[in-house]
C-alpha positions as CSV (number, residue, x, y, z in Angstrom):
1,X,95.9,20.9,83.0
2,X,99.4,21.6,81.7
3,X,101.4,24.5,83.2
4,X,104.0,26.7,81.5
5,X,107.5,25.3,81.5
6,X,106.3,22.1,83.1
7,X,106.1,23.6,86.5
8,X,103.8,22.6,89.3
9,X,100.5,24.4,90.0
10,X,101.8,25.9,93.2
11,X,104.9,27.4,91.5
12,X,102.7,28.8,88.7
13,X,100.3,30.5,91.2
14,X,103.3,32.0,93.1
15,X,104.7,33.5,89.9
16,X,101.4,34.9,88.9
17,X,100.9,36.6,92.3
18,X,104.4,38.2,92.1
19,X,103.6,39.5,88.6
20,X,100.2,40.8,89.6
21,X,101.8,42.6,92.7
22,X,104.5,44.2,90.5
23,X,101.9,45.5,88.0
24,X,99.7,46.9,90.8
25,X,102.7,48.6,92.3
26,X,103.6,50.2,89.0
27,X,100.0,51.4,88.6
28,X,99.9,52.8,92.1
29,X,103.2,54.6,91.5
30,X,102.0,56.2,88.3
31,X,98.8,57.4,90.0
32,X,100.9,58.9,92.8
33,X,103.0,60.8,90.2
34,X,99.9,62.2,88.6
35,X,98.2,63.3,91.8
36,X,101.2,64.2,93.9
37,X,102.8,62.4,96.8
38,X,100.3,61.2,99.4
39,X,100.6,60.8,103.1
40,X,99.5,57.5,104.7
41,X,96.1,58.9,105.5
42,X,95.4,59.8,101.9
43,X,95.9,63.6,102.2
44,X,98.0,65.4,99.5
45,X,101.4,66.6,100.8
46,X,104.0,68.6,98.9
47,X,103.6,70.2,95.5
48,X,100.9,72.5,96.9
49,X,100.3,76.1,95.9
50,X,101.9,78.6,98.3
51,X,99.7,79.8,101.1
52,X,98.1,83.2,100.7
53,X,96.8,85.7,103.1
54,X,100.2,86.1,105.0
55,X,100.1,89.9,104.7
56,X,102.6,90.2,101.8
57,X,99.7,90.0,99.4
58,X,99.0,88.5,96.0
59,X,100.7,85.8,93.9
60,X,103.0,83.5,95.9
61,X,102.0,85.3,99.0
62,X,104.3,88.3,98.3
63,X,102.5,90.4,95.7
64,X,104.6,89.4,92.7
65,X,104.8,86.4,90.5
66,X,107.8,84.1,90.6
67,X,109.5,85.8,87.6
68,X,109.2,89.3,89.1
69,X,110.3,88.0,92.5
70,X,113.4,86.4,90.9
71,X,114.3,89.7,89.3
72,X,113.9,91.4,92.7
73,X,116.3,88.8,94.1
74,X,118.9,89.3,91.4
75,X,118.9,93.1,92.0
76,X,120.9,94.1,95.0
77,X,119.4,96.7,97.4
78,X,120.2,99.9,95.5
79,X,120.8,103.2,97.3
80,X,118.0,105.7,97.0
81,X,120.3,108.7,96.2
82,X,118.6,112.1,96.1
83,X,115.0,111.5,97.1
84,X,112.4,113.4,95.2
85,X,108.6,114.0,95.4
86,X,106.2,112.8,92.8
87,X,102.8,114.7,92.9
88,X,100.4,112.0,91.9
89,X,96.8,112.9,91.2
90,X,95.5,109.6,92.6
91,X,98.0,109.0,95.5
92,X,99.1,112.5,96.5
93,X,102.7,113.3,97.2
94,X,104.8,110.2,96.8
95,X,108.5,109.9,97.7
96,X,110.7,108.4,94.9
97,X,114.4,107.5,94.6
98,X,116.8,109.4,92.3
99,X,115.5,107.3,89.3
100,X,111.9,108.2,90.0
101,X,111.0,104.8,91.4
102,X,108.2,104.7,93.9
103,X,109.2,103.9,97.5
104,X,106.8,101.9,99.7
105,X,106.1,101.1,103.3
106,X,104.7,98.0,104.9
107,X,101.9,98.1,107.6
108,X,103.4,95.2,109.5
109,X,106.6,97.0,110.1
110,X,106.9,99.5,112.9
111,X,108.4,103.0,113.1
112,X,108.8,103.2,116.9
113,X,111.2,101.4,117.2
114,X,112.1,101.0,113.5
115,X,111.7,97.4,112.5
116,X,111.4,95.5,109.2
117,X,109.3,92.4,109.3
118,X,109.7,91.6,105.6
119,X,111.6,88.2,105.6
120,X,114.1,87.0,103.0
121,X,111.4,85.6,100.7
122,X,109.4,88.8,101.0
123,X,112.4,90.9,100.1
124,X,112.5,89.2,96.7
125,X,109.3,90.9,95.8
126,X,110.0,94.0,97.9
127,X,113.7,94.8,97.7
128,X,114.9,97.0,100.5
129,X,116.2,100.5,99.8
130,X,119.8,100.9,100.9
131,X,120.3,103.8,103.3
132,X,123.8,104.6,102.2
133,X,124.0,108.0,100.5
134,X,120.3,108.8,100.7
135,X,119.4,112.5,100.8
136,X,116.1,113.9,101.9
137,X,113.7,115.3,99.3
138,X,113.8,119.1,98.9
139,X,111.8,120.8,101.7
140,X,111.9,117.6,103.9
141,X,113.8,117.5,107.2
142,X,117.0,115.5,106.7
143,X,116.7,114.3,110.3
144,X,113.7,112.1,109.3
145,X,116.1,109.8,107.4
146,X,117.6,106.8,109.3
147,X,118.3,103.1,108.8
148,X,117.4,99.7,110.1
149,X,118.9,96.2,109.4
150,X,116.7,94.2,107.0
151,X,116.4,90.4,107.0
152,X,119.1,90.1,104.3
153,X,121.5,92.2,106.3
154,X,120.9,95.4,104.2
155,X,121.2,98.7,106.0
156,X,117.7,99.7,105.0
157,X,116.6,103.3,104.6
158,X,113.9,104.5,107.0
159,X,111.9,107.7,106.8
160,X,110.6,108.8,110.2
161,X,111.3,105.3,111.3
162,X,109.4,103.5,108.5
163,X,111.5,101.0,106.4
164,X,111.5,101.8,102.7
165,X,111.1,99.3,99.9
166,X,110.8,99.1,96.1
167,X,108.4,96.8,94.3
168,X,109.6,94.1,91.8
169,X,106.7,94.7,89.5
170,X,107.4,98.4,89.0
171,X,109.1,98.4,85.7
172,X,109.8,102.1,85.2
173,X,109.7,105.5,86.9
174,X,106.2,106.5,87.8
175,X,104.9,103.0,88.3
176,X,103.0,102.4,91.5
177,X,101.8,98.8,91.1
178,X,102.5,98.0,94.7
179,X,99.9,100.4,96.0
180,X,97.5,98.6,98.3
181,X,98.9,95.1,97.6
182,X,97.7,92.7,100.3
183,X,96.0,95.7,102.1
184,X,99.4,96.3,103.7
185,X,101.7,97.9,101.2
186,X,101.4,101.6,100.3
187,X,103.4,104.3,98.5
188,X,105.2,106.4,101.1
189,X,104.9,110.1,101.5
190,X,108.0,112.3,101.9
191,X,107.5,112.2,105.7
192,X,107.2,108.4,105.9
193,X,103.5,108.4,106.2
194,X,101.2,106.7,103.7
195,X,100.8,108.8,100.6
196,X,97.3,110.3,100.4
197,X,95.6,112.9,98.1
198,X,95.3,116.3,99.7
199,X,91.9,116.9,101.3
200,X,89.6,118.8,99.0
201,X,89.2,122.4,100.1
202,X,86.0,123.5,101.7
203,X,84.2,124.8,98.7
204,X,80.7,124.6,100.0
205,X,78.8,127.2,98.0
206,X,77.2,130.2,99.6
207,X,73.5,129.8,99.7
208,X,72.7,130.7,96.1
209,X,69.3,132.3,96.8
210,X,69.6,133.9,100.2
211,X,71.2,135.8,103.0
212,X,73.6,134.3,105.4
213,X,76.4,135.4,107.8
214,X,80.1,135.2,108.0
215,X,82.6,135.8,110.8
216,X,84.7,138.9,109.9
217,X,88.0,139.1,111.8
218,X,87.5,142.8,112.6
219,X,83.7,143.3,112.6
220,X,82.5,140.0,113.9
221,X,79.3,138.3,112.6
222,X,78.0,140.2,109.6
223,X,75.4,139.6,106.9
224,X,76.4,138.6,103.4
225,X,74.3,138.1,100.2
226,X,74.0,135.1,97.9
227,X,77.4,135.8,96.4
228,X,79.1,136.3,99.7
229,X,79.3,140.0,99.4
230,X,79.0,142.2,102.5
231,X,75.6,143.7,103.2
232,X,75.3,147.2,104.6
233,X,73.0,149.6,106.4
234,X,72.6,153.4,105.9
235,X,72.2,155.3,109.2
236,X,70.2,158.0,107.5
237,X,67.4,155.5,106.7
238,X,64.6,154.8,109.2
239,X,62.9,151.5,110.1
240,X,59.6,153.0,111.2
241,X,58.2,154.4,109.2
242,X,60.3,152.4,106.7
243,X,62.2,154.8,104.6
244,X,65.4,155.0,102.4
245,X,67.5,158.1,102.2
246,X,69.6,156.6,99.4
247,X,68.1,157.6,96.1
248,X,69.2,158.5,92.6
249,X,73.0,158.4,92.1
250,X,73.4,157.0,95.6
251,X,72.0,153.7,94.4
252,X,74.7,153.4,91.7
253,X,77.2,153.0,94.6
254,X,74.9,151.2,97.0
255,X,72.7,148.8,95.1
256,X,69.7,147.6,97.0
257,X,69.5,143.9,98.2
258,X,66.7,142.2,96.3
259,X,63.9,140.4,98.2
260,X,64.9,137.0,99.7
261,X,62.5,134.3,101.0
262,X,62.7,133.7,104.7
263,X,63.4,130.1,104.2
264,X,66.5,131.0,102.1
265,X,68.3,132.6,105.0
266,X,70.7,131.3,107.6
267,X,71.4,132.9,110.9
268,X,69.3,136.0,110.1
269,X,66.7,137.6,112.4
270,X,63.3,136.8,111.1
271,X,61.5,139.7,113.0
272,X,60.9,142.6,110.6
273,X,62.2,140.5,107.7
274,X,60.0,142.3,105.2
275,X,60.2,143.8,101.7
276,X,60.3,147.5,101.3
277,X,58.4,148.9,98.3
278,X,60.6,151.8,97.4
279,X,59.1,155.0,95.8
280,X,61.3,154.4,92.7
281,X,59.6,151.1,92.1
282,X,62.4,148.8,93.3
283,X,61.7,146.2,96.0
284,X,64.3,146.1,98.8
285,X,64.9,143.5,101.5
286,X,65.1,144.6,105.1
287,X,66.1,143.1,108.5
288,X,64.2,144.4,111.5
289,X,62.6,146.8,108.9
290,X,66.0,148.4,108.1
291,X,66.7,148.6,104.3
292,X,69.8,146.6,103.1
293,X,72.4,147.4,100.5
294,X,75.7,146.2,99.0
295,X,78.7,148.4,98.0
296,X,80.0,148.7,94.4
297,X,83.5,149.3,95.9
298,X,83.6,145.7,97.2
299,X,85.3,143.6,94.5
300,X,85.2,140.1,96.1
301,X,83.6,138.2,98.9
302,X,85.2,139.2,102.2
303,X,85.7,142.9,101.2
304,X,84.3,145.5,103.6
305,X,85.4,148.6,101.8
306,X,82.0,150.2,102.5
307,X,82.5,150.1,106.3
308,X,82.3,153.5,107.9
309,X,82.1,155.4,104.6
310,X,80.9,159.0,105.2
311,X,80.3,158.0,108.8
312,X,76.9,156.7,107.7
313,X,77.5,153.3,106.1
314,X,78.1,150.2,108.1
315,X,78.0,146.4,107.7
316,X,74.7,144.9,108.9
317,X,74.6,142.5,111.8
318,X,72.3,139.4,111.7
319,X,69.9,141.5,113.8
320,X,69.9,144.4,111.4
321,X,72.1,146.7,113.5
322,X,74.8,148.9,112.0
323,X,78.0,147.2,113.1
324,X,80.5,149.8,114.6
325,X,78.2,152.8,114.2
326,X,78.5,155.4,117.0
327,X,75.8,155.5,119.7
């Protein structure tokens, strides 16, 4: 069999093996470029996505994409200037810099002693707030302000020991896109604590259908009606036989308490908790058989303007006694 260029069979086979090896090497190199560099044991190395879950949160491990982080790196640590307070419906009272930018704190930092744990890469997404020239928000103690050295050498503002940061993704005043990032970054309150909405006031409604009690600072425990209005007793009445001495025009000033179901009461003596059928046809609630009234001169819950009137009208106790009556 003739061989190319008149060479021997052995020389032809050697040349073929070299060409095949070169082609295989080229193919292997191309695959490596497509799949990334590989270690000898076949595991991918390099060109991997950044690790997450490092506490900085979110994209790239710091809570901001590369573009936002780059912008943060370009911007030097700006002074806070005159701090202010933004009253956010969702976050509560939030401290801002003089431009209205939200300031943040990092849970992995510490306040006692003040320490920033946000490294150089972290600071690209969370630029430190420079301490120089910072002034406390109105109404906030100036002594809460301090400084600590950040990883990039910045003298970083602290509030009650907590280092302060801005967030690279906040584009304008009022933004708070850093809130809750990574479960470790939170808008700061004016005192350095985490901003939080004010607790809702205790607005538990008074029992809408019954009698209950309240603690009066002067009279002690007294009875109130379904609207929280003070309930009174008239010392000229009698419990046995059950009788009311308030009739006619008297009832304009001292309206009777309408009947209340025993199950719609709280803290009231159940003994003698009966309904009095008045001669004028009205039905009146009693405690321990004593008729009960409210006073037209009380304008709001908590008023006790009827106490001691005429030396005969007194707030009723949960046991039906006339609180403060002589004898």
